[in-house]
PyMOL CGO cylinders between C-alpha atoms (Angstrom):
from pymol import cmd
from pymol.cgo import CYLINDER

trace = [
    CYLINDER, -0.04, -0.02, -0.07, 1.49, 3.38, -1.01, 0.3, 1, 1, 1, 1, 1, 1,
    CYLINDER, 1.49, 3.38, -1.01, 1.68, 6.11, 1.53, 0.3, 1, 1, 1, 1, 1, 1,
    CYLINDER, 1.68, 6.11, 1.53, -1.24, 8.16, 0.15, 0.3, 1, 1, 1, 1, 1, 1,
    CYLINDER, -1.24, 8.16, 0.15, -3.58, 5.12, 0.25, 0.3, 1, 1, 1, 1, 1, 1,
    CYLINDER, -3.58, 5.12, 0.25, -2.26, 4.26, 3.72, 0.3, 1, 1, 1, 1, 1, 1,
    CYLINDER, -2.26, 4.26, 3.72, -2.94, 7.81, 5.01, 0.3, 1, 1, 1, 1, 1, 1,
    CYLINDER, -2.94, 7.81, 5.01, -6.42, 7.88, 3.52, 0.3, 1, 1, 1, 1, 1, 1,
    CYLINDER, -6.42, 7.88, 3.52, -7.24, 4.62, 5.21, 0.3, 1, 1, 1, 1, 1, 1,
    CYLINDER, -7.24, 4.62, 5.21, -5.84, 5.86, 8.40, 0.3, 1, 1, 1, 1, 1, 1,
    CYLINDER, -5.84, 5.86, 8.40, -7.99, 8.97, 8.19, 0.3, 1, 1, 1, 1, 1, 1,
    CYLINDER, -7.99, 8.97, 8.19, -11.19, 6.70, 7.71, 0.3, 1, 1, 1, 1, 1, 1,
    CYLINDER, -11.19, 6.70, 7.71, -9.96, 4.80, 10.72, 0.3, 1, 1, 1, 1, 1, 1,
    CYLINDER, -9.96, 4.80, 10.72, -9.74, 8.03, 12.59, 0.3, 1, 1, 1, 1, 1, 1,
    CYLINDER, -9.74, 8.03, 12.59, -5.97, 7.48, 13.12, 0.3, 1, 1, 1, 1, 1, 1,
    CYLINDER, -5.97, 7.48, 13.12, -5.20, 11.15, 12.41, 0.3, 1, 1, 1, 1, 1, 1,
    CYLINDER, -5.20, 11.15, 12.41, -1.74, 11.10, 13.85, 0.3, 1, 1, 1, 1, 1, 1,
    CYLINDER, -1.74, 11.10, 13.85, -0.77, 8.13, 11.71, 0.3, 1, 1, 1, 1, 1, 1,
    CYLINDER, -0.77, 8.13, 11.71, -2.38, 9.69, 8.65, 0.3, 1, 1, 1, 1, 1, 1,
    CYLINDER, -2.38, 9.69, 8.65, -0.36, 12.93, 9.23, 0.3, 1, 1, 1, 1, 1, 1,
    CYLINDER, -0.36, 12.93, 9.23, 2.85, 10.96, 9.33, 0.3, 1, 1, 1, 1, 1, 1,
    CYLINDER, 2.85, 10.96, 9.33, 1.96, 9.06, 6.16, 0.3, 1, 1, 1, 1, 1, 1,
    CYLINDER, 1.96, 9.06, 6.16, 1.16, 12.22, 4.25, 0.3, 1, 1, 1, 1, 1, 1,
    CYLINDER, 1.16, 12.22, 4.25, 4.19, 13.98, 5.54, 0.3, 1, 1, 1, 1, 1, 1,
    CYLINDER, 4.19, 13.98, 5.54, 6.34, 11.12, 4.47, 0.3, 1, 1, 1, 1, 1, 1,
    CYLINDER, 6.34, 11.12, 4.47, 4.72, 11.17, 1.04, 0.3, 1, 1, 1, 1, 1, 1,
    CYLINDER, 4.72, 11.17, 1.04, 5.55, 14.83, 0.59, 0.3, 1, 1, 1, 1, 1, 1,
    CYLINDER, 5.55, 14.83, 0.59, 9.11, 14.25, 1.60, 0.3, 1, 1, 1, 1, 1, 1,
    CYLINDER, 9.11, 14.25, 1.60, 9.51, 11.41, -0.82, 0.3, 1, 1, 1, 1, 1, 1,
    CYLINDER, 9.51, 11.41, -0.82, 7.78, 13.21, -3.75, 0.3, 1, 1, 1, 1, 1, 1,
    CYLINDER, 7.78, 13.21, -3.75, 7.89, 16.92, -2.98, 0.3, 1, 1, 1, 1, 1, 1,
    CYLINDER, 7.89, 16.92, -2.98, 7.00, 17.86, -6.52, 0.3, 1, 1, 1, 1, 1, 1,
    CYLINDER, 7.00, 17.86, -6.52, 3.72, 15.94, -6.52, 0.3, 1, 1, 1, 1, 1, 1,
    CYLINDER, 3.72, 15.94, -6.52, 0.64, 17.85, -5.31, 0.3, 1, 1, 1, 1, 1, 1,
    CYLINDER, 0.64, 17.85, -5.31, -1.31, 14.86, -4.09, 0.3, 1, 1, 1, 1, 1, 1,
    CYLINDER, -1.31, 14.86, -4.09, 0.57, 14.63, -0.77, 0.3, 1, 1, 1, 1, 1, 1,
    CYLINDER, 0.57, 14.63, -0.77, -0.02, 18.23, 0.02, 0.3, 1, 1, 1, 1, 1, 1,
    CYLINDER, -0.02, 18.23, 0.02, -3.67, 18.05, -0.87, 0.3, 1, 1, 1, 1, 1, 1,
    CYLINDER, -3.67, 18.05, -0.87, -4.32, 14.91, 1.18, 0.3, 1, 1, 1, 1, 1, 1,
    CYLINDER, -4.32, 14.91, 1.18, -2.50, 16.37, 4.15, 0.3, 1, 1, 1, 1, 1, 1,
    CYLINDER, -2.50, 16.37, 4.15, -4.45, 19.59, 3.82, 0.3, 1, 1, 1, 1, 1, 1,
    CYLINDER, -4.45, 19.59, 3.82, -7.65, 17.58, 3.71, 0.3, 1, 1, 1, 1, 1, 1,
    CYLINDER, -7.65, 17.58, 3.71, -6.70, 15.96, 7.03, 0.3, 1, 1, 1, 1, 1, 1,
    CYLINDER, -6.70, 15.96, 7.03, -5.83, 19.27, 8.64, 0.3, 1, 1, 1, 1, 1, 1,
    CYLINDER, -5.83, 19.27, 8.64, -9.09, 20.79, 7.46, 0.3, 1, 1, 1, 1, 1, 1,
    CYLINDER, -9.09, 20.79, 7.46, -10.91, 17.86, 8.93, 0.3, 1, 1, 1, 1, 1, 1,
    CYLINDER, -10.91, 17.86, 8.93, -9.35, 18.43, 12.40, 0.3, 1, 1, 1, 1, 1, 1,
    CYLINDER, -9.35, 18.43, 12.40, -9.91, 22.30, 12.00, 0.3, 1, 1, 1, 1, 1, 1,
    CYLINDER, -9.91, 22.30, 12.00, -6.23, 23.22, 11.61, 0.3, 1, 1, 1, 1, 1, 1,
    CYLINDER, -6.23, 23.22, 11.61, -7.26, 25.84, 9.07, 0.3, 1, 1, 1, 1, 1, 1,
    CYLINDER, -7.26, 25.84, 9.07, -4.04, 27.92, 8.62, 0.3, 1, 1, 1, 1, 1, 1,
    CYLINDER, -4.04, 27.92, 8.62, -1.85, 24.89, 7.98, 0.3, 1, 1, 1, 1, 1, 1,
    CYLINDER, -1.85, 24.89, 7.98, -4.43, 23.44, 5.61, 0.3, 1, 1, 1, 1, 1, 1,
    CYLINDER, -4.43, 23.44, 5.61, -4.66, 26.65, 3.59, 0.3, 1, 1, 1, 1, 1, 1,
    CYLINDER, -4.66, 26.65, 3.59, -0.88, 26.76, 3.31, 0.3, 1, 1, 1, 1, 1, 1,
    CYLINDER, -0.88, 26.76, 3.31, -0.66, 23.18, 1.97, 0.3, 1, 1, 1, 1, 1, 1,
    CYLINDER, -0.66, 23.18, 1.97, -3.49, 23.69, -0.56, 0.3, 1, 1, 1, 1, 1, 1,
    CYLINDER, -3.49, 23.69, -0.56, -1.61, 26.80, -1.75, 0.3, 1, 1, 1, 1, 1, 1,
    CYLINDER, -1.61, 26.80, -1.75, 1.70, 24.82, -1.96, 0.3, 1, 1, 1, 1, 1, 1,
    CYLINDER, 1.70, 24.82, -1.96, -0.18, 22.18, -4.10, 0.3, 1, 1, 1, 1, 1, 1,
    CYLINDER, -0.18, 22.18, -4.10, -1.29, 24.89, -6.49, 0.3, 1, 1, 1, 1, 1, 1,
    CYLINDER, -1.29, 24.89, -6.49, 2.10, 26.34, -6.64, 0.3, 1, 1, 1, 1, 1, 1,
    CYLINDER, 2.10, 26.34, -6.64, 3.39, 22.90, -7.70, 0.3, 1, 1, 1, 1, 1, 1,
    CYLINDER, 3.39, 22.90, -7.70, 0.53, 22.38, -10.19, 0.3, 1, 1, 1, 1, 1, 1,
    CYLINDER, 0.53, 22.38, -10.19, -1.57, 25.38, -11.13, 0.3, 1, 1, 1, 1, 1, 1,
    CYLINDER, -1.57, 25.38, -11.13, -4.19, 23.10, -12.66, 0.3, 1, 1, 1, 1, 1, 1,
    CYLINDER, -4.19, 23.10, -12.66, -4.72, 20.84, -9.61, 0.3, 1, 1, 1, 1, 1, 1,
    CYLINDER, -4.72, 20.84, -9.61, -8.54, 20.91, -9.44, 0.3, 1, 1, 1, 1, 1, 1,
    CYLINDER, -8.54, 20.91, -9.44, -8.65, 19.09, -6.11, 0.3, 1, 1, 1, 1, 1, 1,
    CYLINDER, -8.65, 19.09, -6.11, -6.47, 21.75, -4.44, 0.3, 1, 1, 1, 1, 1, 1,
    CYLINDER, -6.47, 21.75, -4.44, -8.84, 24.45, -5.70, 0.3, 1, 1, 1, 1, 1, 1,
    CYLINDER, -8.84, 24.45, -5.70, -11.79, 22.44, -4.57, 0.3, 1, 1, 1, 1, 1, 1,
    CYLINDER, -11.79, 22.44, -4.57, -10.25, 21.82, -1.13, 0.3, 1, 1, 1, 1, 1, 1,
    CYLINDER, -10.25, 21.82, -1.13, -9.41, 25.47, -0.74, 0.3, 1, 1, 1, 1, 1, 1,
    CYLINDER, -9.41, 25.47, -0.74, -13.05, 26.30, -1.61, 0.3, 1, 1, 1, 1, 1, 1,
    CYLINDER, -13.05, 26.30, -1.61, -14.30, 24.03, 1.16, 0.3, 1, 1, 1, 1, 1, 1,
    CYLINDER, -14.30, 24.03, 1.16, -11.88, 25.63, 3.61, 0.3, 1, 1, 1, 1, 1, 1,
    CYLINDER, -11.88, 25.63, 3.61, -13.13, 29.10, 2.70, 0.3, 1, 1, 1, 1, 1, 1,
    CYLINDER, -13.13, 29.10, 2.70, -16.70, 28.00, 2.79, 0.3, 1, 1, 1, 1, 1, 1,
    CYLINDER, -16.70, 28.00, 2.79, -16.27, 26.52, 6.26, 0.3, 1, 1, 1, 1, 1, 1,
    CYLINDER, -16.27, 26.52, 6.26, -14.83, 29.89, 7.34, 0.3, 1, 1, 1, 1, 1, 1,
    CYLINDER, -14.83, 29.89, 7.34, -17.85, 31.73, 5.86, 0.3, 1, 1, 1, 1, 1, 1,
    CYLINDER, -17.85, 31.73, 5.86, -15.75, 33.53, 3.28, 0.3, 1, 1, 1, 1, 1, 1,
    CYLINDER, -15.75, 33.53, 3.28, -18.15, 32.77, 0.50, 0.3, 1, 1, 1, 1, 1, 1,
    CYLINDER, -18.15, 32.77, 0.50, -16.67, 35.16, -2.00, 0.3, 1, 1, 1, 1, 1, 1,
    CYLINDER, -16.67, 35.16, -2.00, -13.28, 33.45, -1.85, 0.3, 1, 1, 1, 1, 1, 1,
    CYLINDER, -13.28, 33.45, -1.85, -14.92, 29.99, -1.72, 0.3, 1, 1, 1, 1, 1, 1,
    CYLINDER, -14.92, 29.99, -1.72, -16.95, 30.72, -4.85, 0.3, 1, 1, 1, 1, 1, 1,
    CYLINDER, -16.95, 30.72, -4.85, -13.73, 31.73, -6.72, 0.3, 1, 1, 1, 1, 1, 1,
    CYLINDER, -13.73, 31.73, -6.72, -11.97, 28.49, -5.86, 0.3, 1, 1, 1, 1, 1, 1,
    CYLINDER, -11.97, 28.49, -5.86, -14.91, 26.31, -6.71, 0.3, 1, 1, 1, 1, 1, 1,
    CYLINDER, -14.91, 26.31, -6.71, -15.34, 28.04, -10.09, 0.3, 1, 1, 1, 1, 1, 1,
    CYLINDER, -15.34, 28.04, -10.09, -11.61, 27.68, -10.75, 0.3, 1, 1, 1, 1, 1, 1,
    CYLINDER, -11.61, 27.68, -10.75, -11.81, 23.96, -10.18, 0.3, 1, 1, 1, 1, 1, 1,
    CYLINDER, -11.81, 23.96, -10.18, -14.84, 23.58, -12.48, 0.3, 1, 1, 1, 1, 1, 1,
    CYLINDER, -14.84, 23.58, -12.48, -13.17, 25.66, -15.20, 0.3, 1, 1, 1, 1, 1, 1,
    CYLINDER, -13.17, 25.66, -15.20, -10.24, 23.34, -15.03, 0.3, 1, 1, 1, 1, 1, 1,
    CYLINDER, -10.24, 23.34, -15.03, -12.43, 20.34, -15.59, 0.3, 1, 1, 1, 1, 1, 1,
    CYLINDER, -12.43, 20.34, -15.59, -13.81, 19.14, -12.23, 0.3, 1, 1, 1, 1, 1, 1,
    CYLINDER, -13.81, 19.14, -12.23, -17.13, 17.58, -13.36, 0.3, 1, 1, 1, 1, 1, 1,
    CYLINDER, -17.13, 17.58, -13.36, -18.47, 16.44, -9.95, 0.3, 1, 1, 1, 1, 1, 1,
    CYLINDER, -18.47, 16.44, -9.95, -22.02, 17.35, -8.71, 0.3, 1, 1, 1, 1, 1, 1,
    CYLINDER, -22.02, 17.35, -8.71, -20.65, 18.36, -5.34, 0.3, 1, 1, 1, 1, 1, 1,
    CYLINDER, -20.65, 18.36, -5.34, -18.47, 21.03, -6.89, 0.3, 1, 1, 1, 1, 1, 1,
    CYLINDER, -18.47, 21.03, -6.89, -21.27, 22.57, -8.81, 0.3, 1, 1, 1, 1, 1, 1,
    CYLINDER, -21.27, 22.57, -8.81, -23.48, 22.47, -5.76, 0.3, 1, 1, 1, 1, 1, 1,
    CYLINDER, -23.48, 22.47, -5.76, -20.87, 24.01, -3.49, 0.3, 1, 1, 1, 1, 1, 1,
    CYLINDER, -20.87, 24.01, -3.49, -20.36, 26.88, -6.05, 0.3, 1, 1, 1, 1, 1, 1,
    CYLINDER, -20.36, 26.88, -6.05, -24.04, 27.34, -6.31, 0.3, 1, 1, 1, 1, 1, 1,
    CYLINDER, -24.04, 27.34, -6.31, -24.30, 27.48, -2.41, 0.3, 1, 1, 1, 1, 1, 1,
    CYLINDER, -24.30, 27.48, -2.41, -21.57, 30.05, -2.23, 0.3, 1, 1, 1, 1, 1, 1,
    CYLINDER, -21.57, 30.05, -2.23, -23.25, 32.19, -4.74, 0.3, 1, 1, 1, 1, 1, 1,
    CYLINDER, -23.25, 32.19, -4.74, -26.62, 31.82, -3.22, 0.3, 1, 1, 1, 1, 1, 1,
    CYLINDER, -26.62, 31.82, -3.22, -25.42, 32.91, 0.20, 0.3, 1, 1, 1, 1, 1, 1,
    CYLINDER, -25.42, 32.91, 0.20, -24.16, 36.00, -1.48, 0.3, 1, 1, 1, 1, 1, 1,
    CYLINDER, -24.16, 36.00, -1.48, -27.77, 36.60, -2.73, 0.3, 1, 1, 1, 1, 1, 1,
    CYLINDER, -27.77, 36.60, -2.73, -26.53, 35.81, -6.32, 0.3, 1, 1, 1, 1, 1, 1,
    CYLINDER, -26.53, 35.81, -6.32, -29.36, 33.31, -7.06, 0.3, 1, 1, 1, 1, 1, 1,
    CYLINDER, -29.36, 33.31, -7.06, -29.43, 34.15, -10.73, 0.3, 1, 1, 1, 1, 1, 1,
    CYLINDER, -29.43, 34.15, -10.73, -25.68, 33.23, -11.04, 0.3, 1, 1, 1, 1, 1, 1,
    CYLINDER, -25.68, 33.23, -11.04, -26.26, 30.11, -8.85, 0.3, 1, 1, 1, 1, 1, 1,
    CYLINDER, -26.26, 30.11, -8.85, -29.05, 28.71, -10.81, 0.3, 1, 1, 1, 1, 1, 1,
    CYLINDER, -29.05, 28.71, -10.81, -27.14, 27.13, -13.72, 0.3, 1, 1, 1, 1, 1, 1,
    CYLINDER, -27.14, 27.13, -13.72, -24.75, 25.40, -11.34, 0.3, 1, 1, 1, 1, 1, 1,
    CYLINDER, -24.75, 25.40, -11.34, -27.67, 24.04, -9.29, 0.3, 1, 1, 1, 1, 1, 1,
    CYLINDER, -27.67, 24.04, -9.29, -29.19, 22.77, -12.52, 0.3, 1, 1, 1, 1, 1, 1,
    CYLINDER, -29.19, 22.77, -12.52, -25.91, 21.13, -13.41, 0.3, 1, 1, 1, 1, 1, 1,
    CYLINDER, -25.91, 21.13, -13.41, -25.54, 19.53, -9.93, 0.3, 1, 1, 1, 1, 1, 1,
    CYLINDER, -25.54, 19.53, -9.93, -29.03, 18.20, -10.20, 0.3, 1, 1, 1, 1, 1, 1,
    CYLINDER, -29.03, 18.20, -10.20, -28.35, 16.86, -13.82, 0.3, 1, 1, 1, 1, 1, 1,
    CYLINDER, -28.35, 16.86, -13.82, -25.17, 15.05, -12.51, 0.3, 1, 1, 1, 1, 1, 1,
    CYLINDER, -25.17, 15.05, -12.51, -26.79, 13.40, -9.53, 0.3, 1, 1, 1, 1, 1, 1,
    CYLINDER, -26.79, 13.40, -9.53, -30.58, 13.24, -9.82, 0.3, 1, 1, 1, 1, 1, 1,
    CYLINDER, -30.58, 13.24, -9.82, -30.70, 10.94, -6.84, 0.3, 1, 1, 1, 1, 1, 1,
    CYLINDER, -30.70, 10.94, -6.84, -29.46, 13.67, -4.43, 0.3, 1, 1, 1, 1, 1, 1,
    CYLINDER, -29.46, 13.67, -4.43, -32.72, 15.31, -3.36, 0.3, 1, 1, 1, 1, 1, 1,
    CYLINDER, -32.72, 15.31, -3.36, -31.06, 18.14, -1.62, 0.3, 1, 1, 1, 1, 1, 1,
    CYLINDER, -31.06, 18.14, -1.62, -29.66, 19.30, -4.96, 0.3, 1, 1, 1, 1, 1, 1,
    CYLINDER, -29.66, 19.30, -4.96, -33.11, 19.05, -6.52, 0.3, 1, 1, 1, 1, 1, 1,
    CYLINDER, -33.11, 19.05, -6.52, -34.66, 20.92, -3.56, 0.3, 1, 1, 1, 1, 1, 1,
    CYLINDER, -34.66, 20.92, -3.56, -32.23, 23.79, -3.75, 0.3, 1, 1, 1, 1, 1, 1,
    CYLINDER, -32.23, 23.79, -3.75, -32.70, 23.96, -7.50, 0.3, 1, 1, 1, 1, 1, 1,
    CYLINDER, -32.70, 23.96, -7.50, -36.44, 24.13, -7.04, 0.3, 1, 1, 1, 1, 1, 1,
    CYLINDER, -36.44, 24.13, -7.04, -36.11, 26.86, -4.42, 0.3, 1, 1, 1, 1, 1, 1,
    CYLINDER, -36.11, 26.86, -4.42, -33.85, 28.92, -6.80, 0.3, 1, 1, 1, 1, 1, 1,
    CYLINDER, -33.85, 28.92, -6.80, -36.38, 28.55, -9.59, 0.3, 1, 1, 1, 1, 1, 1,
    CYLINDER, -36.38, 28.55, -9.59, -39.19, 29.77, -7.43, 0.3, 1, 1, 1, 1, 1, 1,
    CYLINDER, -39.19, 29.77, -7.43, -37.09, 32.63, -6.15, 0.3, 1, 1, 1, 1, 1, 1,
    CYLINDER, -37.09, 32.63, -6.15, -36.51, 33.72, -9.74, 0.3, 1, 1, 1, 1, 1, 1,
    CYLINDER, -36.51, 33.72, -9.74, -40.24, 33.42, -10.56, 0.3, 1, 1, 1, 1, 1, 1,
    CYLINDER, -40.24, 33.42, -10.56, -39.88, 30.38, -12.75, 0.3, 1, 1, 1, 1, 1, 1,
    CYLINDER, -39.88, 30.38, -12.75, -42.82, 28.89, -10.95, 0.3, 1, 1, 1, 1, 1, 1,
    CYLINDER, -42.82, 28.89, -10.95, -43.82, 26.20, -13.46, 0.3, 1, 1, 1, 1, 1, 1,
    CYLINDER, -43.82, 26.20, -13.46, -40.31, 24.82, -13.56, 0.3, 1, 1, 1, 1, 1, 1,
    CYLINDER, -40.31, 24.82, -13.56, -40.10, 24.87, -9.75, 0.3, 1, 1, 1, 1, 1, 1,
    CYLINDER, -40.10, 24.87, -9.75, -43.35, 22.98, -9.50, 0.3, 1, 1, 1, 1, 1, 1,
    CYLINDER, -43.35, 22.98, -9.50, -42.02, 20.33, -11.85, 0.3, 1, 1, 1, 1, 1, 1,
    CYLINDER, -42.02, 20.33, -11.85, -38.88, 19.95, -9.70, 0.3, 1, 1, 1, 1, 1, 1,
    CYLINDER, -38.88, 19.95, -9.70, -40.82, 19.72, -6.40, 0.3, 1, 1, 1, 1, 1, 1,
    CYLINDER, -40.82, 19.72, -6.40, -43.15, 17.15, -7.87, 0.3, 1, 1, 1, 1, 1, 1,
    CYLINDER, -43.15, 17.15, -7.87, -40.19, 15.11, -9.02, 0.3, 1, 1, 1, 1, 1, 1,
    CYLINDER, -40.19, 15.11, -9.02, -38.82, 15.15, -5.45, 0.3, 1, 1, 1, 1, 1, 1,
    CYLINDER, -38.82, 15.15, -5.45, -42.08, 13.95, -4.15, 0.3, 1, 1, 1, 1, 1, 1,
    CYLINDER, -42.08, 13.95, -4.15, -42.17, 11.12, -6.59, 0.3, 1, 1, 1, 1, 1, 1,
    CYLINDER, -42.17, 11.12, -6.59, -38.97, 9.90, -4.97, 0.3, 1, 1, 1, 1, 1, 1,
    CYLINDER, -38.97, 9.90, -4.97, -39.81, 10.79, -1.44, 0.3, 1, 1, 1, 1, 1, 1,
    CYLINDER, -39.81, 10.79, -1.44, -43.38, 11.45, -0.62, 0.3, 1, 1, 1, 1, 1, 1,
    CYLINDER, -43.38, 11.45, -0.62, -42.49, 12.35, 2.94, 0.3, 1, 1, 1, 1, 1, 1,
    CYLINDER, -42.49, 12.35, 2.94, -40.29, 15.34, 1.99, 0.3, 1, 1, 1, 1, 1, 1,
    CYLINDER, -40.29, 15.34, 1.99, -42.43, 17.96, 3.78, 0.3, 1, 1, 1, 1, 1, 1,
    CYLINDER, -42.43, 17.96, 3.78, -40.28, 20.87, 2.71, 0.3, 1, 1, 1, 1, 1, 1,
    CYLINDER, -40.28, 20.87, 2.71, -40.61, 20.11, -0.98, 0.3, 1, 1, 1, 1, 1, 1,
    CYLINDER, -40.61, 20.11, -0.98, -44.36, 19.64, -0.45, 0.3, 1, 1, 1, 1, 1, 1,
    CYLINDER, -44.36, 19.64, -0.45, -44.74, 22.93, 1.39, 0.3, 1, 1, 1, 1, 1, 1,
    CYLINDER, -44.74, 22.93, 1.39, -42.89, 24.89, -1.31, 0.3, 1, 1, 1, 1, 1, 1,
    CYLINDER, -42.89, 24.89, -1.31, -44.98, 23.08, -3.93, 0.3, 1, 1, 1, 1, 1, 1,
    CYLINDER, -44.98, 23.08, -3.93, -48.02, 24.43, -2.07, 0.3, 1, 1, 1, 1, 1, 1,
    CYLINDER, -48.02, 24.43, -2.07, -46.62, 27.89, -2.14, 0.3, 1, 1, 1, 1, 1, 1,
    CYLINDER, -46.62, 27.89, -2.14, -45.86, 27.65, -5.75, 0.3, 1, 1, 1, 1, 1, 1,
    CYLINDER, -45.86, 27.65, -5.75, -49.38, 26.51, -6.42, 0.3, 1, 1, 1, 1, 1, 1,
    CYLINDER, -49.38, 26.51, -6.42, -50.66, 29.62, -4.62, 0.3, 1, 1, 1, 1, 1, 1,
    CYLINDER, -50.66, 29.62, -4.62, -48.56, 31.86, -6.84, 0.3, 1, 1, 1, 1, 1, 1,
    CYLINDER, -48.56, 31.86, -6.84, -50.32, 30.24, -9.80, 0.3, 1, 1, 1, 1, 1, 1,
    CYLINDER, -50.32, 30.24, -9.80, -53.69, 30.74, -8.03, 0.3, 1, 1, 1, 1, 1, 1,
    CYLINDER, -53.69, 30.74, -8.03, -54.24, 27.02, -7.76, 0.3, 1, 1, 1, 1, 1, 1,
    CYLINDER, -54.24, 27.02, -7.76, -55.62, 27.36, -4.23, 0.3, 1, 1, 1, 1, 1, 1,
    CYLINDER, -55.62, 27.36, -4.23, -57.26, 23.90, -4.18, 0.3, 1, 1, 1, 1, 1, 1,
    CYLINDER, -57.26, 23.90, -4.18, -54.03, 22.19, -5.11, 0.3, 1, 1, 1, 1, 1, 1,
    CYLINDER, -54.03, 22.19, -5.11, -52.13, 24.17, -2.48, 0.3, 1, 1, 1, 1, 1, 1,
    CYLINDER, -52.13, 24.17, -2.48, -54.63, 23.11, 0.20, 0.3, 1, 1, 1, 1, 1, 1,
    CYLINDER, -54.63, 23.11, 0.20, -54.31, 19.43, -0.78, 0.3, 1, 1, 1, 1, 1, 1,
    CYLINDER, -54.31, 19.43, -0.78, -50.50, 19.62, -0.32, 0.3, 1, 1, 1, 1, 1, 1,
    CYLINDER, -50.50, 19.62, -0.32, -50.67, 21.39, 2.98, 0.3, 1, 1, 1, 1, 1, 1,
    CYLINDER, -50.67, 21.39, 2.98, -53.27, 18.93, 4.34, 0.3, 1, 1, 1, 1, 1, 1,
    CYLINDER, -53.27, 18.93, 4.34, -51.03, 16.07, 3.20, 0.3, 1, 1, 1, 1, 1, 1,
    CYLINDER, -51.03, 16.07, 3.20, -48.19, 17.52, 5.16, 0.3, 1, 1, 1, 1, 1, 1,
    CYLINDER, -48.19, 17.52, 5.16, -50.28, 17.89, 8.31, 0.3, 1, 1, 1, 1, 1, 1,
    CYLINDER, -50.28, 17.89, 8.31, -51.52, 14.31, 7.91, 0.3, 1, 1, 1, 1, 1, 1,
    CYLINDER, -51.52, 14.31, 7.91, -47.93, 13.23, 8.09, 0.3, 1, 1, 1, 1, 1, 1,
    CYLINDER, -47.93, 13.23, 8.09, -46.79, 15.71, 10.75, 0.3, 1, 1, 1, 1, 1, 1,
    CYLINDER, -46.79, 15.71, 10.75, -49.40, 17.58, 12.57, 0.3, 1, 1, 1, 1, 1, 1,
    CYLINDER, -49.40, 17.58, 12.57, -46.73, 19.79, 14.16, 0.3, 1, 1, 1, 1, 1, 1,
    CYLINDER, -46.73, 19.79, 14.16, -45.37, 21.19, 10.88, 0.3, 1, 1, 1, 1, 1, 1,
    CYLINDER, -45.37, 21.19, 10.88, -45.76, 24.91, 11.82, 0.3, 1, 1, 1, 1, 1, 1,
    CYLINDER, -45.76, 24.91, 11.82, -45.34, 26.55, 8.42, 0.3, 1, 1, 1, 1, 1, 1,
    CYLINDER, -45.34, 26.55, 8.42, -48.02, 24.38, 6.81, 0.3, 1, 1, 1, 1, 1, 1,
    CYLINDER, -48.02, 24.38, 6.81, -50.42, 24.97, 9.76, 0.3, 1, 1, 1, 1, 1, 1,
    CYLINDER, -50.42, 24.97, 9.76, -49.89, 28.78, 9.61, 0.3, 1, 1, 1, 1, 1, 1,
    CYLINDER, -49.89, 28.78, 9.61, -50.28, 28.92, 5.73, 0.3, 1, 1, 1, 1, 1, 1,
    CYLINDER, -50.28, 28.92, 5.73, -53.43, 26.81, 5.76, 0.3, 1, 1, 1, 1, 1, 1,
    CYLINDER, -53.43, 26.81, 5.76, -54.94, 28.98, 8.42, 0.3, 1, 1, 1, 1, 1, 1,
    CYLINDER, -54.94, 28.98, 8.42, -54.23, 32.10, 6.34, 0.3, 1, 1, 1, 1, 1, 1,
    CYLINDER, -54.23, 32.10, 6.34, -55.81, 30.47, 3.33, 0.3, 1, 1, 1, 1, 1, 1,
    CYLINDER, -55.81, 30.47, 3.33, -58.91, 29.42, 5.31, 0.3, 1, 1, 1, 1, 1, 1,
    CYLINDER, -58.91, 29.42, 5.31, -59.11, 33.00, 6.63, 0.3, 1, 1, 1, 1, 1, 1,
    CYLINDER, -59.11, 33.00, 6.63, -58.91, 34.56, 3.22, 0.3, 1, 1, 1, 1, 1, 1,
    CYLINDER, -58.91, 34.56, 3.22, -61.45, 32.21, 1.87, 0.3, 1, 1, 1, 1, 1, 1,
    CYLINDER, -61.45, 32.21, 1.87, -63.85, 32.89, 4.70, 0.3, 1, 1, 1, 1, 1, 1,
    CYLINDER, -63.85, 32.89, 4.70, -63.53, 36.70, 4.03, 0.3, 1, 1, 1, 1, 1, 1,
    CYLINDER, -63.53, 36.70, 4.03, -64.31, 36.09, 0.32, 0.3, 1, 1, 1, 1, 1, 1,
    CYLINDER, -64.31, 36.09, 0.32, -67.60, 34.35, 1.09, 0.3, 1, 1, 1, 1, 1, 1,
]
cmd.load_cgo(trace, "trace")
């Protein structure tokens, strides 16, 4: 077993000291290869040693300016530190260099969304969802972004797809109800809200929205 594989296994086994020694030895034996720096940085980030992790990611990039995993790792580091502007730049760089992983697109979208750049985040959410349609969180966030950008019909389709896969996803069903209200499909909205409450009588947003709808309908009579 080579040193990197050994270190990764040690990390999985929570032998962090052993993993650190393996990655350090890998760097010493192959100082011009970025993988040792990246894996050591991943370990340090995992144990919250942020300054040393950042330095190692940067060293990996100095060795190989096209090391997508170094940029991605640096993006995760900045995201964890709530520096979303820096995080989005690193995730975008990794993607531009060819990282075609759903997680990368989702993290870039999340970084942009937190900066209130939903319009910029939307295509990356769409890509993350396309790459991994089984990950319902990607689909849900994609649906929310569509709704926020007034693409209501598309949002409804996404929320319905989620519910086909998981009928107990109350957040998707609630947002589906809200979307139906925007399209003035009140009866459809009520059905969704009542379904939520049948599953979870304590789901407060559904209770409150249903009460508001009932009040408005009473006032209209």
